[in-house]
C-alpha positions, 0 to 999 in steps of 0.5 A, a space after each residue: 640796434 634796429 633804430 640805429 640800422 634804420 637811421 644808417 640805412 636812411 642816411 646811406 639812401 640819402 647819400 646815394 640819391 644825393 650822389 646820383 643827383 650830383 653826377 647828373 647835374 647840368 652845370 654852367 660856368 660861373 660867367 653864365 649866371 643871374 644878373 649877367 648881360 648877354 651880347 645883343 645881335 650875335 648868336 648866344 652861346 651857352 655851355 656847360 657840363 652834364 652826364 655823358 649823352 645827357 639831353 640838354 635844352 636852353 631857353 630864353 623865352 621862346 628862343 631855345 636850342 637843344 643838344 646832347 652832352 658829349 662823351 666827356 660831359 661837355 655841351 654847348 648850344 647857340 641860341 638865335 641872336 636877340 636885341 637889347 632889353 630884359 630882364 629875361 629868364 634863362 632856363 637850362 634843363 637836363 635831368 635837373 633844371 637851372 633858372 637864371 633870373 634878371 638877365 639882360 641883353 646888351 653890349 658886353 666888353 672885356 677889360 684887361 691889362 695891368 695895374 692901370 686897368 685894374 686901378 679901382 674907382 675908389 682910388 681915382 679922381 673924385 672917388 666919393 662923388 663917383 661912387 655915390 653917383 654910380 647908380 646904373 642898374 643896367 650896367 652889370 659887373 663881373 670881376 675875375 680873381 687873379 689866378 694863373 694856370 699852366 694849362 687852360 683852366 675849366 673855370 675862373 675864380 671870382 672876386 665877384 659874381 655878376 652884379 648891378 653897378 651901384 655905390 655898393 659894388 663899384 668902388 673896387 671895380 676897374 675905373 677905366 672899364 666903368 667910365 667907358 661903360 658909363 659913357 656908352 650906356 648913356 649914349 646907346 641907352 642899352 644894358 652894358 656888361 663889363 668883365 674885368 680880368 686884369 692884374 697889376 705889374 703883368 706883362 703882355 705875354 702871360 695874357 696871350 694864347 698859344 695861337 696868338 704867338 703862332 700868328 707872329 713869325 718872330 714869336 713862334 718859339 714862345 709858342 713851342 716853349 709853352 707847348 713843351 711845358 704844357 706837355 710836361 707840367 710836372 715841376 712847373 708852377 703857375 706864374 703870372 709872369 709866364 707866357 699864356 698863364 694868365 690867359 689860361 686862368 683868367 681869359 680862357 674860361 670865359 670864352 666863348 661868352 659873347 662880347 662886342 669887344 675888348 679894352 686893353 691898358 698895359 705896356 708899362 711892364 714891356 717898356 724895355 721892348 720898345 718897337 718890339 711891343 708891336 709884334 706882341 700886341 699883334 699876337 695878343 689881338 690875333 690870339 683873342 680874336 682866334 679863340 673867341 671866333 667872332 671875327 675881328 671884333 673891336 680891340 681898343 687900347 690905351 697908350 700908356 702915360 708919360 712917367 719918370 722911369 729914368 733918372 737924369 741925365 737924359 740918355 737913350 734910355 729916356 727914349 724907350 717909352 717913346 719907342 713903346 708909344 710908337 709901337 702902340 701907334 703902329 698897332 692902329 694898322 690892324 683892323 678894327 683897333 683904336 687907341 686913346 692917347 693920354 699924354 695930357 692926363 698924367 702925373 710924371 711922379 706916379 705911374 698910376 694917373 688918377 684921371 681915369 674918367 677921361 681915359 674911359 671917355 676916350 676909349 668910348 669915343 672910339 667905340 661910339 664912332 667906329 663900333 656903333 657908327 655914331 657920326 660927327 664924333 671926333 674920336 682921336 687926337 692928331 696923329 702923324 701923317 706925313 712930312 714935307 721939307 720946305 727950305 729950312 722948314 718941315 711941314 707936318 701933316 696930321 690925321 684926326 685934326 677935327 675942328 682944327 689944331 690948337 695949343 692946349 694952354 695957349 703957349 707956343 707948341 712944345 716938345 718938337 725937335 728937329 735934326 739935319 742929316 747928322 741926326 742931332 736933334 735940337 729944340 724947334 719952333 713949331 707953328 700951327 698953319 691951318 691943318 699942319 704944323 711948320 717946324 724949324 730951328 735957326 740951328 738947322 739949315 737943311 732939316 731931315 727929321 722931326 720928333 714930337 714928344 719923344 721923351 718919357 717926360 713929354 707932356 706936349 700941348 698940341 691938340 685938336 679943337 675937341 681937346 684930344 691930344 696929339 700922339 708922340 711920333 718921329 718922322 724916321 728912325 
């Protein structure tokens, strides 16, 4: 009997000690871990939980900061900014100590959207060669699992913790994010951290925080509806299609982890909204920038590819995708945004084009030129600037002409149409004239409007000398 009581007392004492330690443990969110990349040249935010009023100190070498946990046990510190390099150790001390190893300082980008962003390297062009060559120990990968939430979640669920980019880890990672990261890592020669939080088939609204909807007058009713649901969540189920639910579960828990910018590839699920998609992009970008509180950080996105959404005959339905393209182009009016056009790297029978290498490269061109200040980088294909009627012809001027306008295949320019005042468009002849294109048709004597690539099946051949395609446009609605 005495032995039994002795053993029981030992077990109970051990449990008491264990419980005491558990209650007192300083804890970190999953995004803050060994092998991560921290954003260079920005104050470094580290946060977590501890006992209420517990003293917490965080150190990276001689760079340290201290704080006291609040009554709710939450704490946060900001360390001084650091320059690219590593590996470093991060030490977090409270009543216990956490040591993170192999931590790098460099450039961090968040990649999000639907299936074309989620699309893995293993299903892209040349997968075997790409996977075998993916030996980049200074590129680190962080993969968020697909979990929605009605209210902002305290933590993300992981498919993979921070890990080195290698043939063993890259296969199921976002191809667009990886090919983007590979380009900037090679050019900048600094560590790169890539956070993939994406979900196929999702619309833009679930990724948008309440504050984003509140920033756009026409979308404020969505914000009110979300607030009402969060106030009374009973009877509701977390849904990847509901406004804010993916932001709550897959983005909110990684804020305010320091980032350089965001990559976005989405829009297929919002095709029916046409030009209204611009407002939703405004809400998303405003919202993310607001919650991260890092100012107008770069937001680079992909203009979705042509695809056979509508079966013949051709009707106004075939123009829904061009209207979405127009909305995406208008988003360039927002500060510090960039858009990769993809009308030349597509598959009309497959909504998931396999050439993700060029998508990543084109996003990287925007980043290298506009974020990192690289000079002499042509980062966009020709984009519509203005039109001028010259008799029975129309002269179209472009921005981002680069080294000059060209036909990609050497054939006459394709997918230009022209209309008179009656608005009936006919196929047009289009000829490059210096840095402009002159458009005409024998059927139109008094031209009033021009369209280019204004069809979901359009794969136009106009590009600049650097091989970047011209974006679809219409001169008037």
